[in-house]
DSSP file (Angstrom, degrees, kcal/mol; ACC not computed):
  #  RESIDUE AA STRUCTURE BP1 BP2  ACC     N-H-->O    O-->H-N    N-H-->O    O-->H-N    TCO  KAPPA ALPHA  PHI   PSI    X-CA   Y-CA   Z-CA
    1    1 A M              0   0    0      0, 0.0     2,-0.0     0, 0.0     0, 0.0   0.000 360.0 360.0 360.0 133.3    0.0    0.0    0.0
    2    2 A P        -     0   0    0      0, 0.0     2,-0.1     0, 0.0     5,-0.0  -0.302 360.0-104.0 -67.4 149.9    1.4    3.4   -0.9
    3    3 A E     >  -     0   0    0      1,-0.1     4,-1.9     4,-0.0     3,-0.2  -0.363  26.2-117.5 -69.6 154.0    2.4    5.8    1.8
    4    4 A A  H  > S+     0   0    0      1,-0.2     4,-2.5     2,-0.2     5,-0.2   0.845 114.0  56.0 -60.9 -34.8    0.1    8.8    2.5
    5    5 A S  H  > S+     0   0    0      1,-0.2     4,-2.4     2,-0.2    -1,-0.2   0.878 107.0  48.1 -67.8 -36.8    2.8   11.2    1.5
    6    6 A S  H  > S+     0   0    0     -3,-0.2     4,-2.1     2,-0.2    -1,-0.2   0.860 112.4  49.1 -72.5 -33.4    3.3    9.7   -1.9
    7    7 A V  H  X S+     0   0    0     -4,-1.9     4,-2.2     2,-0.2    -2,-0.2   0.919 112.5  48.4 -67.0 -43.8   -0.5    9.7   -2.6
    8    8 A S  H  X S+     0   0    0     -4,-2.5     4,-2.5     2,-0.2    -2,-0.2   0.913 111.4  49.7 -62.2 -42.9   -0.7   13.3   -1.5
    9    9 A L  H  X S+     0   0    0     -4,-2.4     4,-2.7     1,-0.2     5,-0.2   0.907 110.4  50.4 -61.1 -42.8    2.3   14.2   -3.8
   10   10 A A  H  X S+     0   0    0     -4,-2.1     4,-2.3     2,-0.2    -1,-0.2   0.882 110.7  49.6 -65.1 -37.0    0.6   12.4   -6.7
   11   11 A M  H  X S+     0   0    0     -4,-2.2     4,-2.5     2,-0.2    -2,-0.2   0.925 112.8  46.3 -67.7 -43.6   -2.6   14.3   -6.1
   12   12 A W  H  X S+     0   0    0     -4,-2.5     4,-2.4     2,-0.2    -2,-0.2   0.911 113.2  49.3 -63.9 -42.8   -0.8   17.6   -6.0
   13   13 A A  H  X S+     0   0    0     -4,-2.7     4,-2.6     2,-0.2    -2,-0.2   0.914 112.1  48.6 -63.9 -42.8    1.2   16.8   -9.1
   14   14 A S  H  X S+     0   0    0     -4,-2.3     4,-2.5    -5,-0.2     5,-0.2   0.923 111.5  49.3 -63.7 -43.6   -2.0   15.8  -10.9
   15   15 A A  H  X S+     0   0    0     -4,-2.5     4,-2.4     1,-0.2    -2,-0.2   0.902 111.9  49.4 -61.0 -41.7   -3.8   18.9   -9.9
   16   16 A Y  H  X S+     0   0    0     -4,-2.4     4,-2.9     2,-0.2     5,-0.3   0.941 111.4  47.9 -63.0 -48.2   -0.8   21.0  -11.0
   17   17 A V  H  X S+     0   0    0     -4,-2.6     4,-2.0     1,-0.2     5,-0.2   0.913 114.2  46.6 -61.2 -44.5   -0.6   19.3  -14.4
   18   18 A I  H  X S+     0   0    0     -4,-2.5     4,-2.2    -5,-0.2    -1,-0.2   0.931 114.0  48.4 -63.5 -44.6   -4.3   19.7  -15.0
   19   19 A T  H  X S+     0   0    0     -4,-2.4     4,-2.5    -5,-0.2    -2,-0.2   0.927 112.9  45.6 -63.3 -47.7   -4.3   23.3  -13.9
   20   20 A V  H  X S+     0   0    0     -4,-2.9     4,-2.1     1,-0.2    -1,-0.2   0.864 114.3  48.9 -67.6 -35.0   -1.4   24.4  -16.0
   21   21 A N  H  X S+     0   0    0     -4,-2.0     4,-2.3    -5,-0.3    -1,-0.2   0.878 111.8  48.5 -70.3 -37.4   -2.7   22.6  -19.1
   22   22 A L  H  X S+     0   0    0     -4,-2.2     4,-2.6    -5,-0.2    -2,-0.2   0.914 112.1  49.8 -66.7 -42.4   -6.1   24.1  -18.7
   23   23 A A  H  X S+     0   0    0     -4,-2.5     4,-2.3     2,-0.2    -2,-0.2   0.898 111.8  48.2 -63.3 -40.9   -4.5   27.6  -18.3
   24   24 A C  H  X S+     0   0    0     -4,-2.1     4,-2.2     2,-0.2    -2,-0.2   0.913 111.4  49.8 -66.7 -42.3   -2.4   27.1  -21.4
   25   25 A F  H  X S+     0   0    0     -4,-2.3     4,-2.4     1,-0.2    -2,-0.2   0.935 112.2  47.5 -59.7 -47.9   -5.5   25.9  -23.4
   26   26 A V  H  X S+     0   0    0     -4,-2.6     4,-3.0     1,-0.2    -1,-0.2   0.881 109.5  54.0 -62.1 -40.5   -7.5   29.0  -22.3
   27   27 A A  H  X S+     0   0    0     -4,-2.3     4,-2.4     2,-0.2    -1,-0.2   0.908 110.0  46.7 -62.4 -42.0   -4.6   31.3  -23.1
   28   28 A F  H  X S+     0   0    0     -4,-2.2     4,-2.3     2,-0.2    -2,-0.2   0.922 113.5  48.8 -64.3 -43.0   -4.4   29.9  -26.6
   29   29 A A  H  X S+     0   0    0     -4,-2.4     4,-2.5     2,-0.2    -2,-0.2   0.924 111.9  49.0 -62.7 -44.2   -8.2   30.2  -27.0
   30   30 A W  H  X S+     0   0    0     -4,-3.0     4,-2.8     1,-0.2    -1,-0.2   0.917 110.8  50.5 -61.4 -43.5   -8.1   33.8  -25.7
   31   31 A D  H  X S+     0   0    0     -4,-2.4     4,-2.2     2,-0.2    -1,-0.2   0.891 110.9  48.6 -60.9 -41.3   -5.3   34.7  -28.1
   32   32 A K  H  X S+     0   0    0     -4,-2.3     4,-2.2     2,-0.2    -2,-0.2   0.928 112.6  48.3 -64.8 -45.1   -7.2   33.3  -31.0
   33   33 A R  H  X S+     0   0    0     -4,-2.5     4,-1.7     1,-0.2    -2,-0.2   0.912 112.2  48.8 -62.7 -43.3  -10.3   35.1  -30.0
   34   34 A S  H  X>S+     0   0    0     -4,-2.8     5,-2.6     1,-0.2     4,-0.7   0.888 109.0  53.7 -63.3 -39.4   -8.4   38.4  -29.6
   35   35 A A  H ><5S+     0   0    0     -4,-2.2     3,-0.8     1,-0.2    -2,-0.2   0.917 108.8  48.8 -62.8 -43.8   -6.8   37.9  -33.0
   36   36 A R  H 3<5S+     0   0    0     -4,-2.2    -1,-0.2     1,-0.2    -2,-0.2   0.838 115.4  44.2 -63.8 -33.4  -10.2   37.5  -34.7
   37   37 A R  H 3<5S-     0   0    0     -4,-1.7    -1,-0.2    -5,-0.2    -2,-0.2   0.430 110.9-117.7 -94.4  -0.1  -11.5   40.6  -33.0
   38   38 A G  T <<5 +     0   0    0     -3,-0.8    -3,-0.2    -4,-0.7     2,-0.1   0.791  68.5 136.9  70.6  27.4   -8.5   42.7  -33.6
   39   39 A R      < -     0   0    0     -5,-2.6    -1,-0.2    -6,-0.2     2,-0.1  -0.415  65.2 -62.0-100.3 177.0   -7.8   43.2  -29.9
   40   40 A R        -     0   0    0     -2,-0.1    -1,-0.2    -3,-0.1     2,-0.2  -0.359  60.9-137.8 -62.2 135.2   -4.6   43.0  -27.8
   41   41 A R        -     0   0    0     -7,-0.1     2,-0.4    -3,-0.1   -10,-0.1  -0.462  14.3-102.9 -97.0 162.6   -3.0   39.6  -28.0
   42   42 A V        -     0   0    0    -15,-0.2    -1,-0.1    -2,-0.2     5,-0.0  -0.709  49.9-107.0 -78.6 132.9   -1.4   37.2  -25.6
   43   43 A R     >  -     0   0    0     -2,-0.4     4,-1.9     1,-0.1     5,-0.1  -0.315  15.4-131.0 -62.1 143.3    2.4   37.4  -26.0
   44   44 A E  H  > S+     0   0    0      1,-0.2     4,-2.5     2,-0.2     5,-0.2   0.869 109.8  59.6 -60.8 -36.0    4.0   34.4  -27.6
   45   45 A R  H  > S+     0   0    0      1,-0.2     4,-2.5     2,-0.2    -1,-0.2   0.911 103.8  50.3 -59.7 -42.0    6.4   34.4  -24.8
   46   46 A T  H  > S+     0   0    0      2,-0.2     4,-2.4     1,-0.2    -1,-0.2   0.920 110.2  49.7 -62.3 -44.0    3.6   33.9  -22.3
   47   47 A L  H  X S+     0   0    0     -4,-1.9     4,-2.0     1,-0.2    -2,-0.2   0.905 113.0  46.7 -62.0 -40.9    2.2   31.0  -24.3
   48   48 A L  H  X S+     0   0    0     -4,-2.5     4,-2.7     2,-0.2    -1,-0.2   0.872 110.3  52.7 -71.0 -36.0    5.6   29.4  -24.5
   49   49 A I  H  X S+     0   0    0     -4,-2.5     4,-2.0     2,-0.2    -2,-0.2   0.930 109.1  49.5 -62.9 -45.2    6.2   29.9  -20.7
   50   50 A L  H  <>S+     0   0    0     -4,-2.4     5,-1.9     1,-0.2    -2,-0.2   0.912 112.9  47.4 -60.9 -41.9    2.8   28.2  -19.9
   51   51 A A  I ><>S+     0   0    0     -4,-2.0     3,-1.4     1,-0.2     5,-0.8   0.912 111.5  51.1 -63.8 -41.5    3.8   25.3  -22.2
   52   52 A G  I 3<5S+     0   0    0     -4,-2.7    -2,-0.2     1,-0.3    -1,-0.2   0.787 101.2  61.7 -68.1 -27.3    7.2   25.1  -20.6
   53   53 A L  I 3<5S-     0   0    0     -4,-2.0    -1,-0.3    -5,-0.2    -2,-0.2   0.431 138.7 -75.8 -78.5   2.1    5.7   25.1  -17.1
   54   54 A G  I < 5S+     0   0    0     -3,-1.4     3,-0.4    -5,-0.1    -3,-0.2   0.448 105.2 111.4 120.9   4.3    4.0   21.8  -18.0
   55   55 A G  I  >< +     0   0    0     -5,-1.9     4,-2.1    -6,-0.2    -4,-0.2   0.082  35.2 115.2 -96.8  24.9    1.1   23.0  -20.3
   56   56 A S  H  ><S+     0   0    0     -5,-0.8     4,-2.6     1,-0.2     5,-0.2   0.852  75.1  53.8 -65.8 -33.8    2.4   21.5  -23.5
   57   57 A I  H  > S+     0   0    0     -3,-0.4     4,-2.6     1,-0.2    -1,-0.2   0.937 110.0  47.6 -64.6 -45.0   -0.5   19.1  -23.9
   58   58 A G  H  > S+     0   0    0      1,-0.2     4,-2.2     2,-0.2    -2,-0.2   0.865 112.0  51.3 -61.2 -36.5   -2.9   22.0  -23.5
   59   59 A A  H  X S+     0   0    0     -4,-2.1     4,-2.6     2,-0.2    -2,-0.2   0.923 111.2  46.2 -66.6 -45.5   -0.9   24.0  -26.1
   60   60 A L  H  X S+     0   0    0     -4,-2.6     4,-1.9     2,-0.2    -2,-0.2   0.899 114.1  48.1 -66.4 -40.6   -0.9   21.2  -28.6
   61   61 A V  H  X S+     0   0    0     -4,-2.6     4,-3.0    -5,-0.2    -1,-0.2   0.922 113.4  47.7 -64.2 -43.2   -4.6   20.5  -28.1
   62   62 A A  H  X S+     0   0    0     -4,-2.2     4,-2.9    -5,-0.2     6,-0.3   0.901 109.1  53.7 -65.7 -42.0   -5.5   24.2  -28.4
   63   63 A R  H  X>S+     0   0    0     -4,-2.6     5,-1.0     1,-0.2     4,-0.9   0.918 115.7  40.3 -58.5 -42.7   -3.3   24.6  -31.6
   64   64 A S  H  <5S+     0   0    0     -4,-1.9    -2,-0.2     3,-0.2    -1,-0.2   0.929 117.3  47.6 -70.7 -46.2   -5.2   21.7  -33.2
   65   65 A R  H  <5S+     0   0    0     -4,-3.0    -2,-0.2     1,-0.2    -3,-0.2   0.911 126.0  27.1 -64.5 -45.1   -8.7   22.7  -31.9
   66   66 A F  H  <5S-     0   0    0     -4,-2.9    -1,-0.2    -5,-0.2    -2,-0.2   0.456  98.4-128.1 -98.5  -2.6   -8.5   26.4  -32.9
   67   67 A R  T  <5 +     0   0    0     -4,-0.9     2,-0.4    -5,-0.3     3,-0.2   0.951  56.8 156.4  49.5  53.6   -6.0   26.0  -35.8
   68   68 A H      < -     0   0    0     -5,-1.0    -1,-0.2    -6,-0.3    -2,-0.1  -0.929  56.0  -4.5-118.8 130.9   -3.9   28.7  -34.1
   69   69 A K  S    S+     0   0    0     -2,-0.4    -1,-0.2    -3,-0.1    -6,-0.1   0.841  83.7 137.9  61.1  35.9   -0.2   29.3  -34.5
   70   70 A T  S    S+     0   0    0     -3,-0.2    -1,-0.1     1,-0.2    -2,-0.1   0.699  78.2  23.6 -85.6 -18.8    0.1   26.2  -36.7
   71   71 A H  S    S+     0   0    0      2,-0.0     2,-0.4     5,-0.0    -1,-0.2   0.410  90.5 120.8-122.6  -2.0    2.5   27.8  -39.2
   72   72 A K     >  -     0   0    0      2,-0.1     4,-2.7     4,-0.0     5,-0.2  -0.517  56.3-128.5 -73.9 121.3    4.0   30.6  -37.2
   73   73 A Q  T  4 S+     0   0    0     -2,-0.4    -2,-0.0     1,-0.2    -3,-0.0  -0.885  81.0  14.0-110.6 147.2    7.8   30.4  -37.0
   74   74 A P  T  > S+     0   0    0      0, 0.0     4,-2.3     0, 0.0    -1,-0.2  -0.969 121.1  65.7 -85.9   7.3    9.9   30.4  -34.8
   75   75 A F  H  > S+     0   0    0      1,-0.2     4,-2.7     2,-0.2    -2,-0.2   0.924 101.2  50.5 -54.7 -49.1    7.0   29.9  -32.3
   76   76 A Q  H  X S+     0   0    0     -4,-2.7     4,-2.5     1,-0.2    -1,-0.2   0.915 111.2  46.6 -58.6 -47.0    6.2   26.4  -33.7
   77   77 A S  H  > S+     0   0    0      1,-0.2     4,-1.8     2,-0.2    -1,-0.2   0.870 112.8  50.9 -67.0 -35.5    9.8   25.1  -33.5
   78   78 A R  H  X S+     0   0    0     -4,-2.3     4,-2.1     2,-0.2    -2,-0.2   0.913 110.5  48.9 -66.8 -41.4   10.1   26.5  -29.9
   79   79 A L  H  X S+     0   0    0     -4,-2.7     4,-2.4    -5,-0.2    -2,-0.2   0.926 111.8  48.6 -63.4 -43.8    6.9   24.8  -28.8
   80   80 A F  H  X S+     0   0    0     -4,-2.5     4,-2.3     1,-0.2    -1,-0.2   0.832 108.6  54.5 -66.6 -30.4    8.0   21.5  -30.3
   81   81 A C  H  X S+     0   0    0     -4,-1.8     4,-2.5     2,-0.2    -1,-0.2   0.917 108.9  48.1 -66.0 -42.9   11.4   21.9  -28.6
   82   82 A I  H  X S+     0   0    0     -4,-2.1     4,-2.6     2,-0.2    -2,-0.2   0.921 111.9  49.4 -61.4 -45.3    9.6   22.3  -25.3
   83   83 A V  H  X S+     0   0    0     -4,-2.4     4,-2.4     2,-0.2    -2,-0.2   0.910 111.6  49.5 -61.3 -42.9    7.4   19.2  -26.0
   84   84 A G  H  X S+     0   0    0     -4,-2.3     4,-2.4     2,-0.2    -2,-0.2   0.924 111.8  47.5 -63.4 -45.6   10.5   17.2  -26.9
   85   85 A L  H  X S+     0   0    0     -4,-2.5     4,-2.3     1,-0.2    -2,-0.2   0.913 113.3  48.1 -63.3 -42.7   12.3   18.2  -23.7
   86   86 A Q  H  X S+     0   0    0     -4,-2.6     4,-2.4     2,-0.2    -1,-0.2   0.885 111.5  50.7 -65.8 -38.1    9.3   17.4  -21.6
   87   87 A S  H  X S+     0   0    0     -4,-2.4     4,-2.4    -5,-0.2    -2,-0.2   0.915 111.2  48.1 -64.4 -42.9    8.8   14.1  -23.3
   88   88 A A  H  X S+     0   0    0     -4,-2.4     4,-2.3     2,-0.2    -2,-0.2   0.897 112.5  48.7 -64.7 -40.8   12.5   13.2  -22.7
   89   89 A A  H  X S+     0   0    0     -4,-2.3     4,-2.4     2,-0.2    -2,-0.2   0.900 111.7  49.2 -66.7 -40.6   12.3   14.2  -19.1
   90   90 A L  H  X S+     0   0    0     -4,-2.4     4,-2.5     2,-0.2    -2,-0.2   0.900 111.4  49.5 -65.2 -41.1    9.1   12.2  -18.5
   91   91 A A  H  X S+     0   0    0     -4,-2.4     4,-2.5     2,-0.2    -2,-0.2   0.911 111.9  48.4 -63.6 -42.1   10.7    9.2  -20.2
   92   92 A A  H  X S+     0   0    0     -4,-2.3     4,-2.5     2,-0.2    -2,-0.2   0.916 112.6  47.5 -65.7 -43.1   13.8    9.5  -18.0
   93   93 A I  H  X S+     0   0    0     -4,-2.4     4,-2.5     2,-0.2     5,-0.2   0.922 113.1  49.1 -64.0 -44.0   11.8    9.9  -14.8
   94   94 A T  H  X S+     0   0    0     -4,-2.5     4,-2.5     1,-0.2     5,-0.2   0.927 111.3  49.7 -61.9 -44.8    9.6    6.9  -15.7
   95   95 A F  H  X S+     0   0    0     -4,-2.5     4,-2.0     1,-0.2    -2,-0.2   0.930 112.2  47.6 -58.5 -46.7   12.7    4.8  -16.5
   96   96 A L  H  X S+     0   0    0     -4,-2.5     4,-1.6     1,-0.2    -2,-0.2   0.901 113.2  47.9 -64.2 -40.8   14.3    5.7  -13.1
   97   97 A L  H  < S+     0   0    0     -4,-2.5    -1,-0.2     1,-0.2    -2,-0.2   0.907 114.7  45.0 -67.7 -40.8   11.1    5.0  -11.2
   98   98 A L  H  < S+     0   0    0     -4,-2.5    -1,-0.2    -5,-0.2    -2,-0.2   0.811 111.2  55.7 -72.3 -29.4   10.5    1.6  -12.8
   99   99 A R  H  <        0   0    0     -4,-2.0    -1,-0.2    -5,-0.2    -2,-0.2   0.837 360.0 360.0 -72.2 -34.8   14.2    0.7  -12.5
  100  100 A G     <        0   0    0     -4,-1.6    -3,-0.2    -5,-0.2    -2,-0.2   0.639 360.0 360.0-159.8 360.0   14.5    1.1   -8.9
């Protein structure tokens, strides 16, 4: 049976990941809406920071859903770099946890 502290940590981590991905998704949606209405936009740097803080899944889903920032360079390559780094980190963590 898992320790209470590890369950609590897993719950906090899950809540964080859900929150940051939701925030990233909403930021992309807001930026797309602002672009259509000719209003002030969300900075690309802000979108990339949200993705870098763990919201890359939300960013990718929003890009696909809203067809937003799908051809914009260098934004696209920076986002994919973040996704790649996070994927590699997740794979390494998973490997280390399963190993020992």
